[in-house]
N, C-alpha and C positions, 0 to 999 in steps of 0.2 A: 449543553452547547458553550460554548468558550464565548468570552467576552468580545472578542474579535468576530468570532462567526456570526456572532447575533447583529453588530453593527456592520457588519457586511451585508447582511441580510436585509437592515432596514434600508439601508444605501442603494439596495438593489433598484427601484424605481428609478431614481435620481442618476445614476448611471444609465441606465436604458434611455433615459431623456436626454441625455448630452449626448449620447452616441447617434441618437434620431436626428436630433439639430444640428450635432457637428461631424457625422459620418465617420467615425475614424476608419482608416482602412487597414483591412488585414487580408492575409494569404488564403486562397483557397485550397482545400486538402484534399487531396486522391485517395483512394483508400487504403494504397500502401505508404501514408502519411508523406508523400513529396509534397513541396509547398510550393505554388506559381504564383508571383505574384502579378496583380492588375493595377495598370493605370487607366482608370476609366473618369468619365465625368462628374466631378463632385455635384452631384444633383441635389444632395441631401440638405446641403448646408442651409438653406434658405428656407428650410421646411417650418411650419407655422402647426403643423399638426402634433399634438402632442401625446404621449404614449398614457394610457389608461389601463390601469390593471386591476379594474372595476368588471362588473358585467359589460360584455361584449354591446356594443351598437357600431351601426357604420360611420365611419369618419367623414365621409364625403360622399355626395349621389354618385353614383356610377351612370355613366353617359349609356345610352340605348345603344342595341346592334350587338353582332357577336363577340364573343369573347376573344380574350388573345391570351390570355393565362389561365390554368386551370390549378389551384391548389389543392394538393391531398394532405390531408393530417389526420390525426386521432385527438378529438376535441379535448379531454381531459388533460392532456400531457402537454400541448402548445396553444391550445385556444387564446390565453390570456398572456402568451409569451412570446415567442417566436413569430408564430401565426400573425396574432395581431399585429406586429411592429412591421413586418414584412408585408402583410396586406395595405397597411397605411401607406408604407414608402411607394406601393404599386399605384394606386388610386392615386396617390399627391402628384405623380407623374403622367396620369390620365391613361394607364394603361387598363384596360377594361377586364378584369381581373374575377374568375369564378372561386367563391369560397361558401362551401356547405360545412354542416356540423354534423358528424356522425351519429351524435348521440340525440340531434332531433328528426333523424330519416323515422319515417314510420311507413310501414306495408313497402310493396312492391313497385308503387305507383310512380314515386320519385325516380326510379330508376331509369327512365327513358329520357328525362330531363338530366340527368348526369349526364348519359350517352352522349347527348346533344351538344351539352356544353363541351365535352371532352375534344370531342370531333370538329368545335370550332376554334379552340383553343390551339395556339402554335407553340407554345413553350408550357410544359408540364412541371410543376415544381414538387415533388414529392417529400414528405416532412416524416423521415421513418425514426419514430419516437419508440421509446422501448415498451409499450402497449400496441403500437401500429399495427402488429400481426393479428392481435386478439379481436379485431373488428374484420366482419366479414365483408363490410362496405367498404374499408380500407383496401381490400385485398380484391375485390372484383374492381373498382377503381384503377388499381395498379395495375391489372390485368388488362384492361381496356386501353389502359395508355400505353403501354408496350405495345398493342398489338396497332393503336392508330400510328404510332412511330414507326414503325415496320412498314406502313403501307404508304406514308409520305417522310421523307428523309428531310423534307423541311423542317419538320416539327422536332422539339430537341427535349429532353430530359435533364433536369436540373436537379439531381438529389441533394437533400440536406440529411445528414446524422446526426440526429439531434440526442444527445447523452447517450448513444448508443454507437456499438464498433464495428465498423462497415462488414467486417469479416462475419458477424451473427446475422448482417441481413442477408452476405452473399450465401453462407452455409446453412441458414436456418439451426443455427446455435443459440445457446443461452435464451433470453427472455422469449426469441421467436420460436426456440423448439417448444417449451410450453405451451405456446399459444397452437400450435399445430397438433400438440397432444388432445385436446380439446376438441379442434376442427376435423379432425379424422372420425369424431365418432358422430358429427352431423352431416358431413359431406363426403359425396362419393369420391372414388380415388382419380377420377379424371379432373374433378375439379383442383382438389388439392395439387395435383401435380401442374395445373395451371396458373395456379396460384406462387408455387415452391419459382418455377421456371421465371415467373415476372421478377420477384425478389432475387433471383441470382442472378438475373440481366441488369435489373438497376444496382443491384451490389458491386459489381464488375464497373460503371459507369464512376467517371470523374466527378467530385462534388466538393461538398464543404462538411468537415466533422467539428461538431460543437460539443467541445469538452467541458464547458463551464457556462453559467448563464449571463456572466459578462460580456460575454463574446457576442450574444444575440443582434445588438444591434451594428457592429460591423459587419456582421455577416448580412445581415438584412440589406445595409448598405451597398455591398459588393454585390451580392444577388439582383438588387434591382437594376444597378447598373448592367450588368451582363444583359439582362432579359431588354434594359431600354436599346441596347447596343444590337441586339439581334433583331429585334423587330423594327431597326432602322428608323429610327423616328425624325433623325436629323438628316435623312439623305434630300439633297437640293440640286445637286448636278445633274444625275440622271434620273430615270424612272427604274426604281425595284422591282417592278412587275416583269420586266424585261431581264433583270439579271439571273442565270443559272449557274450554279456551281462554283462561284468565285469567293464563298466565304473563307474556306482553308487560305484561298490565295490573300485576302486583304487580312485575315489574322498574321499570316506569315511576314506579310509586308509590315503590320503595326508593328511586330514584336522586332522587327530589324530595326524599325525606326527606334524604339529604346527610348520612350517619352518619359520615363523617370532620370535616364541619364541627363548628364549634363554634358556640354560642349554641343558643337555643329555638325549633326549627321546629315550624309547623304546615303539615298537606297535606290539604286539603279534596277528598274524593269527591262530585262530583253527578251526578245523574241520574233517570232514570224510577223512581218506586216498583217495585221486583222485579226493576231491570236487573242487582243485584248486588254492589251497593257496600257491603253488609255482609260478604259473601262473601269479596270482594277483600281488605276492611279483616280479617279473620279470617286470610287465608293470609298477610299482609302480617306480621300479628302474630306467627304463626307461627315465620315465617323469620327475623327478627329480634330477637325476644325475648332471645334469650341476650346480645345486646349492651347492656342494661341490668340497673341492678341491681333494679329493683321495674317491674311490669307491671301493668294493670289494664285491662278491656275493659268500660266502662260502655254497655250496651243499651239501646235503646228509650226513650231520653231523653225524646221527645215525649210518648210515652206516660206517663211516668213524672212528668214534670213537670205532666201534666193532674190529678193526683190531689194530694189534700191532704198537704202537706209533703213533696211528689216530691222537691224540688230538695234537702232536707235530706238524703232517704233518698240521692241520688246522692252527695252530699258524704260521708255515714257509709259507702258502699260505697267509695269512692276511699281513704279514708283507713283502713279497715281492711283492705281489700286490702293496701295498699301495706306498711302498719305490721304486717300479718299479725298483727291481734290482734282476736278476738270482740268486744270492747269497745271504746269510744274515748270513754265518758263520756258526758254527755248533751249533746247538741247540739240546742237549742232554736230556734236563729234560725239565718238564712244566714250573718250576719256571724260568729257564731263558728263556723262550719262554714269559712269561709274563713280565718280565723286559726290554726285547726289544721292548715289544710291550708298554711298559710304555714309554720308552725313546726315541723311534722313531714314531707308529705310533699315538701316541696321541699329536703330534704336529701339526697334520692336523684335520682340519673338515672334517671327514670321513660320508660316508655313508656304514654300512655293514649289509648285510641280512645273518642272520643266520638260512638256511634251514633245514628244519626235525631235530627238535631237541628232546632227549627224556630226561629218567629219569636222564641219565649218565650225562646230560650235565648241567653245573654249570657256569652261567658267569665269577664271579668272580674268581673262580678256574683256567679258562683256560684265561682270558681275563683281569683280574683284576677290581678295583672298576670302575663303569660306572664314576664315577666324575673325575676318572684319563684324560677321553677324554676332549678335550676343549668344550665349549660351542658353540652348533648348531649342535655337531655331532649329527647322528641319526641311529637306530638299528631296523631292521624289524625282527622279528623272529616267525618262523612258525613251527607249531607241531600240532600233533593228540591232546596230552592232554592238557585240557583246565587249569587242576590241577597246572600242571607244569608252565606254564606259569602265573598262578596267584601267585605263589611265586615271581615274581620278581615286584610286585606290590610296595613294599618298593623302588624298583627303578625307580617308575614312569610308570610303563608298561602299556599301555593303548591295552586293547582287544578288538579284532574284530573276530566275528564268520562268517565264510563264508559257505551260506546254498546252497541249491540246486539251479539250474536253472528253472524259470519257463516253464511251458508248451510250450510256445509260442518259448521263447529261446532256450529250449531241442530240438524241432523240428528244428530250424534254426543252431545249432550246428551237428545235425544229419545227416541234409542235406547235411549240406559239406563234409560230408565224403561218405554217402550213394548216392549222388547224383553229387556232387562237383558243389554244388550249395547253393542257400538259401531257398530253399523250395521244396519241391517233387513235381513231376508231378503229374496230375488230378488223374491217374490211380493206383496212388501208395500213395494218399495222406490219406486214411482212414486207412490203413494197417500201414504206419509209423507214424499215431496219435497211434496207439494201442500200437505199439512197444516202443515208445517214453514213455507213460504212464508205462511202467514195468519198466523202467530204476531209476525210482527213481529222475530223473533230475541231475544223477552225471555224470559231463562231462567225467571221464576217462569211462563210460559203455557207455557212446553214441558215444566217438571217435571209441572204440572197436568193436562196435555192428554193427555199420554204414561202416566201412571198410570191416567187416565181410560180410556184403551183398553188397557190391559194385559189381555191373555188374552179379547180382546172377539173375536166373529165379524167376518168382514170387511164385512157386511151393516150392522154398528153403523159401523165406520169410515168407510164410504162415506154413510150418512145424517149422522154427524157434520161429515162433510167439506161436504157441501152444505150442513148448516144454518152452517157457519161461512163458508162461501162467499156465504151472503146476508147475514150481518152487516155493515154497512158498517163502514169503518176507523175505529175509535174508540177509545177510552182504553182502558186495560189492564182497568180493572173490567170492562167490556163483556165481554172476552175470557173473563174468569175466571170471569163470570156462566153460560159454557155449563157448566161443571164443577157450577157449584151446580144449575143445571136438572136435571142429570141425576142428583139426587140424590130419593129419595122423602121422602115428607113427612117420616119420623120424624127421619130426617138433616138436613132441612133447618131442622128444629124446633130441632134441638141445634147445629148450626151460627151460626145467629142467635144462639142464646142465648150462645155462648162468644164469638162477636164483639164484643156487646153489653154481657155482664156479666161473663164468668168468665175472659179470659183472664187468666193469672197465678195461678188460685186450681186448688189440686189437684182430682182429678175426683171423687175420694170425694164430696165433698157434693151437688154438681149431679146425681151420676149416682141419688142417693136420688130426687129430684124426678123425674126421668126414667124412671126404674122404674117408679113410681108411674104416669106419664101413656101407659106403654105403649110408650115410645121406644126399649126394648132398647138400654141406653146400651153394654151391654159390646161386641156385634156392632157397632153404628153406630158407634162412637168408632173402632173398628179399620177400617171402611171410609173415614173422614173421613181417618184416619192414611194409609190404602195411597192415597188418591187425593190425597196431598199439600196436603188442606185445612186440616189443623191437624197440630200435634204434641205429645206426649207427651214432656216432659223426663224427665231422671233422677230430678229431685224430684217427679217424678208430677204437676207442674202442666202446664197447658195453654199453648201457644205456637201463635202465629199470625201469619202474616209481615202486616207492614202493611197491604201492598195489600190483602191477601183480607180484614182485618179492616173496611178500609173500605168495601170491596165490600158485606160483611154489612150494615154500617150504611146504607149507601145504599140497599139494598133495601128496609130497615126505613122510611127516610123517605121514600121513594117510594110507599111506602103510601097517602099522605096528605102532601103536599107543604106544605101551608098549616096545617093541622090536627094538631098532635102528638097529642091527644089521641085520634086516630081513628088511630093506629099499635096495632102489636103489642105493641111494647118502648119503654120510655121510660126513658133511662138517665141523660139530662144531668140535673144536680141542679137546676137553676133552673126546667127543663121541668115536673119532677116535684113539686116545691112549688106550682109556680104552678097544677098542672092542680087540686090538691086545693083548694088555696086558693079558686079560683075555681067550685070544683064542675063541673069541666067531665072528659068521660069517654066511653066507650064500650066497649061487650062487645068490642070488638076489641083492648082493651088486654089483653095477659096477664102483662107481667112490668112495675114501676113500682120505680124508685129515686126516692127524694126526700131530698134534705139540706135541713133547714131553717134559713134564716140566723136568727142571734141577732136580728135586728130584726124577725122575723116571732113576734108575738108571738099572734095568734089561735088559739085551740084546733081541731082539727078534729073536726068531729061526724061521728055515723056516717051522716049522710045525705051526706055527700062520698063515701062508698064506695059508695052505693047504685047507682051508673051503672057500676060495676065490677065484673059478675057473674062474667065470665070469669078473674077476676086468680089467677095460680098461683103468683106472686113478686112478694114486697111487701118491701121494705128502705127503712128509713126513719132518718134519723138528727135527735135534737133536735126532735121530732116532738109536740107536746103534744096529749094524745087528752083528749078532753070526755067526759062521762056521755053515756049513751046506750043505747039497745035494738041489738045486734049479730046480732039474731036473723036467720039464714039469710042474713048478709051477705056471706060470703066462701064459698060452696057448694066453690068450687072450688081453693082457695087450698091449698098444698102446703107452700110455705117462706116463713115471716113473720120477720124481723129487725128488729127495734125497739132501737136505742141512744139513749139519752134520757138527758139530766139533770135532766127532770121527774118528777116523783113518779106513780106509777100509781097510782090507788086500788084498794082490792079490789073494789070492786063495777063497777068499770069492764068487765072483760071477765066478768062473770056469764055474761052470753048469748052470747060469742063463738064462732062456729061452727068448730069445729076437729076435723070429723069424717072431713076428707082432708089434713089437715095433716100432711106428715111430717117438716120441719124447724121447730124454732122456737128461734129466735137472741136471746137477751137480753143479749149482753156488753155490759158496762159500764154499765149500767142501774143507779146506784149508788143510787136513790133507792126502789127496790122495797122495802119492808121485810117485805113477808109474800105468800106466795103463795096465801091463804087464796081470794083471788076467781079463781084460776086454775083451778076444780075443775071446768072441762071438759077439763084435761090428761088424767086419769084416764080419759075416754072417748075422745080420741084414739087410736083402735086401731090407725094407720098410724102415727102417730110414730116417725121412727128417730132424731133428732138433736134432744137439748134442751141447750142452752147457756146455764149459767147465770153464767157465769166474770165476775169482778169487780162482784156484785151484793153489795157489802162489808154493807149493810144488812138485806139480807134474813135474817130471824130465825124465819121457818118455810118449809119449803120443800112445792112441792107435791107432792100424790099422782100416783105414775108410774103411767102406763097398765096397766091391769090386762089389758091383751091380751099383755102381755110383748113390745112391739114394739120397745121402744128397744135403740139399739146403740152409740150414742155418746152419752155424758153427763157432762157437764163442770160442777162448781158450786165451780172455783177459784175462792179468795177469801171465799166466802160466811160470814159470820158475823161478829159484833163481839164484842169483851169489854163494850162498854157496856150490853147488856141482860143481864137475869138469867140468862137461858138461853139457849145455842146451839141452833140448829135439830138435830133428830133426823133422820136418814136411812133408810128402810126400803129394803131392797133385793129383797124378796121378789119383786116381778114385772120381775125384771132379767134373767131367765136368757139371752136373746138379747142380752146386753150384749158389745160388742167393744173400746170405750175406755172407759174411769172416771178421770176427772182430779177428784181430791180434793185438790189440793195448794193450802197455804197455807188449806185451809180449818177453821172452827172448831165442831165436830161434839159435841151431848152425848152422843148416842150412835148406832150403826149396828143397828139393829132388822131383823126377820123373817129373820135367818140369819148365815151367815159366807159370805166371800169366795168359797170352796171350791165354792159353788151356781152361780156364774157360768164354767161350763165351756166356755165360745166365747170369753172375756173373752183379748184379745192385748196390748192396751196397760193399764199401770196408773200412775199417779201418785199418791203419794202425799207429794210433797214438802213438809215443812214442816207435814203432817198434826195436829191434834190432837183427839183424840176421847176421851174417857172409856174406853170399851171396847175400844180399838184390838188391844190382844191378844189379846181374845176372837174379834174380830170379822175378824182376819185370821190365825187361826190354823192355819188348813188351805191357806194360800197355796200351797205348793207343790204342792198338788194340781192344780192348774190346768194342763189338758193344753195348751193352745193359746198360752199367755202369752210374748211375745216382747220386750216394753220393759216394767221396773219399777223405779221411782223411790222410794225410801223415804228418802232424807237428810232429816234434822228429824223426822221421822215419830215420835209419840209419843202419850203416852196421858194426860198431866198437864195440866190445864187452866191457864194462869198466872190469877194473879190480878192485877187491876187495881194493888194497891200495888206489886208487881213490876214491873209496866210502868213506874211512876212512876219506881220505880229506877234501871230501864234510862235514862231520859229523863235522869235527874239524873247519871249518869253520863257519859251522851252528852255534855251540856251541862259537865261537869266538862272533859271531854276537849277539847274546843274553848277552854277558857281557858287548856290545858296545851300550847299549841300550839309550846312552844320545847323540848318532850320530842324526842330523836333518833328517827332512823326506827326502830332498833332495838328501843328501849323501848316503842315505840308497838305495835308488831307484836307483841310477847310480852306486853303488855297485853291487846291484842284477842284472842289465842292464849288465854290465861287466861280471860278471860270467855267466850269460845264453849265452852271445853271444859265448865267448870262450867255452862252453861246444857245441853248436849246429853247431860249423863250423868243426867239427872234423869228423862229421858222416851223413851227409845231404844226402839224399836218390836222387840219379841222376834221374830226369823223360825226358821223351822225349815228343812227343808230346801225348796231351791228348784226350780222348775221347770227339766227339762232344755232345754227348748225355748226358753230365756232366750237373748236377743242381743245386749241391751241391760240393763245393770243399774247404779244408783245407789244406794247404799245406805248408812246408819250401823250396821246391825245385822251380827252375825257370820253370815257364809258358810259354812254346816257342809258344803257338799259343793259346793265350787268344783271340784275335778276330773271331776265329772260333768258340769257344763255346757258339753259339745263343743260347742255351737252359739253360746257366748258370743264376740261382737266387740269388747264396750266396758264397761268396767269402772271404775266410780268409786267408791272408799270413802272415806269422810268422816265425822270425828268418831265415829271407830269405837274404843271402849274395850278391845272384845273382840280386835281386832287380825285382820288379814286371815291368814289360815292358807293357806301355802303348803305343797304336798307335796313332798318330794323327788322326784327322776326315778327311782325303783325301779320293778321289774318290775309293781309292782301298779299303777302310775299312769303306766305308760309310753306306754298309749294317748292319754291328755290331750295329752301334748307332742307327740305322730305327728300328731294330726288336728285339734290347735288350731286355729279362727280365729281367735282372741284377736288383736286391732289396736291398742287403746289401755287402757293402764293408769293411771288416776291415785289417788294416796295422798294425803289432808288429814287431819293431826293423827290418824294411826291408826299403829298399830306392825305391823312385818311377824312373824309365830310360824311360824320352822320347825323342824323336827323334824330332827336334828342326830345323829353317833353317838358325840358327845364331850358330856362335862357343860360345856366351856368353849367354846362355839361363836365360832370366828372365820373368816377368810377360807380360810384352809388347812384348814379340817376341813370347809367346807361342800361340798354335793354339788356335782357338776361342772355340773348342769343344772337351774337351778332357776325358770327361767321359758321358755313355749314362744317358739323362733325366730320367730314368725309375727309377734311384735308390733313395731309402726311407732312407739310413741309411749310414753313412760313421764313421768310427772309424780310426783313425791314431794316434798312439802312440808310443814312444820311436823311433823314425826313426832320428838320429844325424845326417845323412848327408844332410837331406830335407831343402834346403831352401826356396822353394816356394811352394805353393799348385797348383795343378789343377785347372783351371778355374772353378768356382764354378756358375756362375749365370744362366747357363741352367739349372741346378737342380731343377726345381721348383716342382717335385713330393718328395724333400728332405725333412724329418720329424726330423731326429736325425743327428746331426755333433758334433764331439767329435775331439779335436784336442789336443793333449800333449806329453810331455817332447821331443819336436822336437829342440834341442838347436842353430840350424843354420837358424832357421826360421825368418824371419824379416817382411813379410808382409802377410797379409789375405785379400783376395777380392774377390768380385763378390757376397758378403753377400747378396745383394739388390735384387737378384735375385731367393733367396729361399721364395718362397712365401707360401708353407707349412711346414714350420722349427717351429718346437714345442721345441727343445731343443739344446741351445747351450753351448757347455764346450771347454774353450780355456783355458789351462792351463801349467806351466812350460815351459816356452820359454823365455830362457835368452836374445835370440837375438831379439824378437820380437819389433819393433816401432810401426807398425802401424794397425789397423783393418779397411778397408775401406767397407761402405756401411752399418752399423750398424743400423744408424738411420731409412734408409729406411726398414732395415729388420723389424725393429719394428712395423712399421707403417703397415704393412701387418696384425698386431694383431692378429697374430698365435702363436709367441713366447710364451710360459709358462716357462721355465727356461733358464737362462741366467747366466753364471759362467765365471769370468776372472780371474784368481788366477794365482799367482807365477810368472811374466811378469816385472819384474825391469825397463827395458827400454821403457816399454809402455806408450806412452804420448797423451792426448788430445782425448781420445775415446770420449768422451762429451766437447763439447767446449762451451765457454762464446758468441761467435759470433753468433752461432746456435740458430736461431728464432722460426725456427719449433719448436724446443722441446719446447718450455716455452707455445705451445696452444695442443700439439698434446696428445691426450688420449689413451692408450694403457691398456686397461682393461683384457688382456689375461694372461699378465704376472704376473707369481705366485712365483718365487722366484728369488731372484737376489744376487748374490756374488759376489765382487770385494775384492780381498785380496793380500795383498802384490804386488801392482803394485807401486811401490814408484813415479814413473816419471808421474804418472796420470795426477795431475795438472799442471805439465808444458806446457809450446808453446801452453798457451791460453785456457789449459784444465779447467777442472771443475768436482763436482760432477754431477750426474744424477740429472735430475729435477725430485723428487719424486711425485711430484705432477701428473707425467703425468703416473703413475702406479696407480690408485685408488684401484685395486682389489691384490694389493702385499699384500702374508701373510708371507715372510721370508726373510727379510736382513741381509745380513754381509757385513761389512765393515771393512777393517782392514789394516793396513801399507799402506797407501797411499799416505804418505809424508816421504821425506828424512829426517834423522836429521839437514839439513842445512835449511831445508824450517821452519824458526821460526820466521819471522817478523810479526809485530803487524797489516799490513795490511793483510797480507795473512790468520792471525788470525780470525780478523772479517770475512772477505769474507767468511772463512771455517763455521763458526757458523750460518752464514747468509743461507748459501747452504743447512746445515742442518735442518734448520727450517722446511723443505718442508715434514720432517719425520712425524712431527705432525698431517699431514691430513690422514695419512696411517692407515685406522681405520679397516683392515681387518688383519694388522698384527698379527700374533702370533710368531714368532719368531724373533727378535733383537739382533745383535751383534755387536758393536763397538770395534774396537781395534787399540791402538796405535794412539792417536789424543792428542799429548802431550802439544797441543800449546792452546787448547781451554778451555774455563773455566766454560760454560755452554752449557747445550743440549736444546732442544727444549722441549716443555711441552708434557709429554707423555700422559695427562689426557684424551685424545680422543681414544687411543688405547686399547679401553676396551677388545680388544677379546687376547690382549697379554699375552702368556703363558710362554716364555723363554726369559729371559731378561740377556744379557752378558755386562758387560762395563768390559773392560781390558786397563790398562796403559793410565789413562785420569787423570795424578796426578796433574792438574791444578781445575777441577773438585769439585765444592762447593758445590752443592746439585743436586737433580734429581726430578725436577719439575714433579708434576703430578702424581708419581708414587703411590700415594696413593690411587690413585681412580682404580687402575688394581687390580678388585677383583677375575679376574680369573688368577692373574700369580702365576706360579708353582713354576718356579726356578730363582732365583736373583743369577747371579754371578760377584762379584766385586773382581777384584784384579788391583794392582798398579793404584788406586783411593785413593791415601794416603791423599787427603786434605779434605776428607770425616770427621767428627767429631762423638763422641762416641753418641752426640744427633740423629746425623742421623740414626746411627745404631739399637738406643733404638726407633726411631719412624717407623723406618722398621719394626723390629720386632712387634712392636702394631698394626698397620696398616695391615700389611701382614701376618696374624697368619697361614693360609694355604699355604703358601709358604716357597719352601726350601731355604734358603740364605747362600750363598757359599762365604766366606770371609776369606782369608789366615790369620791366627792366628797371625803372626808375623807383618800383616798390620794393624792389630784391634787397631782401636783408643782406 
């Protein structure tokens, strides 16, 4: 053996360990040695399981349950090599893997267990080694594997050819030939042939060919990734149990997306409505989303763009999803949305699904140019229109046609809905095949028809089959109408109402109308859901497949093709106002929606409605109603919605018929100043919903129905200070109320009793309510037995005088004139003003109902430990503080059964009972907050000197602590195992953050921001040797800004090599002016060198590094799109910047040592980048 060979052999364990930890990618090899590259999730880079070449032992305990993967191997060949490595990879991914050893098998009793394990597994990995065929157990296993795979095509075989030629396996030559020469002496010919067939079949499969031992780690990594993908561990958007036969489609789309390639790539999925485009897009989204920094699924684009400001709504959803913010500011036009997308969204490597686009959709007009997104971004677009997608070809849009399911897969999908299984029972097999053949392989039709026939007698099946055979081969709408025809009258009415009017609306509102029409919505909606005609989402809103929606609307249009006013429902805006303006209509019209254009100035008179006697739903926007007699005009009207800028005089509705009215919606009718004319409301005995939100000018509220029928009431925003008196509200007739919204209302008084009278109340919103007798009206709020949601922030009893409002406006104007104030000073001023306002009129609350799930308040919560159902708590502007009890025996039940998920505190202090007179971290109770919490936000709490103990919050995902001027230390971060986002900002006295290193080692943190903490020192230390070796590839955003003591007391910059997946890095003002010695300069430059290895970096900002003269080379940062270098006056050059071909923005400020030559070079080498350099600083 040569010296080189000896060294190579000695280094083998180290090489394998390296591959196991760092997962080198290789290509899988087919039997004809063709290589196919794989772009798979990097699941092995953080593994802590090392390879041991000694005796076998289980690396991790396996979870109980059925196996998912079966490993078939010959122990002497691979047990301590490839098999061991692969097994550890799979177990580390928590994949239940069966591994046995053929050398340990004794007797035939074990065979039963082997067969059971094979039957349970979904993936088989036979490792075909040199002596594999010498083992009868290996051959028996392989034969059983092949047989199981034939019975269930959902199982896959992934062969690995270990030091053996695949052709020898396929033809039983070489070492396999000698093995069979021995077997023919011991076994019969039939057994031999079964084994040969199994080897031949597996030998023809695509697999991996291991030619040398140093390939083992990479192959094990690649195989485990494919297994993970096949088992769909990451599916979140859709239920994988409902998917049939789309694996090939998913793989094809993923291949077209070319995840390894640079640039921005689009893939367009086209095909018939209901064919499964959205399903495939969702499955692809689930599989590859881990490869991207931010992902967004924009659904139902075609429908959304039909709505008013629908395009702006799409832009807002994209921005808020990618930026992970609830608010992105005001977007009042498409161009502003495009700018925000370009400035904010495009800094991330994004995956965006644009679902169901039509001719109205143009990519560049809504999202901007594709090249504005950074390299690696991907877009998946679904549409019925292939021609539309083909217009995106100039942007490299690749097309993929989604076709029908095969007869076999169609039968399987049909069976899932008709029998809740994968195949029909024997006595239903023939009729099932016939029904499936008539559906054309359309997934939506298979699901709907299957659901229709679930648990029906066979005679119903035969009748439906006969009906389907008589139906000619038409479009999908005709097939789906079979399911519609099977519905009863009430179900049909509800289905058509949803299709035409209520998609995207919560079910509660229309259910009131349907109940009064005797449509029994609870059971009827359930029937529609069971038959796959509608869906009810988690937010309780109706969803309907676009093909079903079109079918429903087509049914209505076919009631009268040429005369819309003869149809039962009119939902198109132009048809509605034209009908009324031309005095057309009929008794067939049951629902009418009309949006009146501003150019239409004619008033609508009562006689316009005279020909609509059966109308039960009327929704009009900006309709001007003239005077007249409405007596008996709407005898069947249940739902009236008027949203108008016009002023409705008091006497307009004096004769308005409200006997059957269930919902009255006047939202946004700003010019209704009095409800005196609405005296019919008190006679509306059936009225369930009254919405006066946004009627800002209303100073007299209507009398509520004396029948006590109201269940939902909103007067949000009612009342103005311009009038001498605000409206009064009488609650004596509201005993059936479930939802009451008084937010931002200005009330003179609440009369007729106290809130405790409303025993059925479930939701109460008092946010910013101003009412003179608020304390008296809400004194018994704690007695409400059914209350689930309570919001009282800003609620009070002192009415502001107009002079005070003017003072506010003057202050506001002054703040605009003082734009030069720095950010901290502005925040402090705002905080002081807000606290001063809220202390005047805070609403006093006693004990709160124990049924509460959501509480937003500015008041003292005296019985917090009793709120065992609480899930979300926001305490804001509370002078009394939030009283959190210690975890002693008396309050122990609260910590154990708590459902509390979210805690937010703003301008509030924490009051905790401790055992000492000087509370500090060491004297606090061990547990102060329930471990169920997932989100904590603490901001502008000036009296807070320490945080509650955090180390027990193992479920916490997000922690934000900002603007707490007395906070000195933060402890317990090491226990936050699930934390993803940590933001610590604006603490003038904060000196220490404990446990940060251990927190990062949990490898879940994605965002870390530490800013505006001038006394914070030594967050990262020179003597922290562990940091030099740790790898935290979860971190995506790191911002350390205005922490001028960071390098004191042995502190240093973080070791950037520990964060290989970092995408955004901002460092600024981390040294004080005095820190200007040569030793520190050299050390600082050395520490910054780690930036050069951050190859995933997209944004880099360095600010106020006044002592350094050079930066690390940026040549490897090829994905960098945004570079900001501020106040680095000694910087002589920017090394490697000419290699940044994807750079879009370069901002230079205060880099006064750069010469005109540098500027010229930058402009020449970066022609596509926007270079921002202050004119006065230009060389």
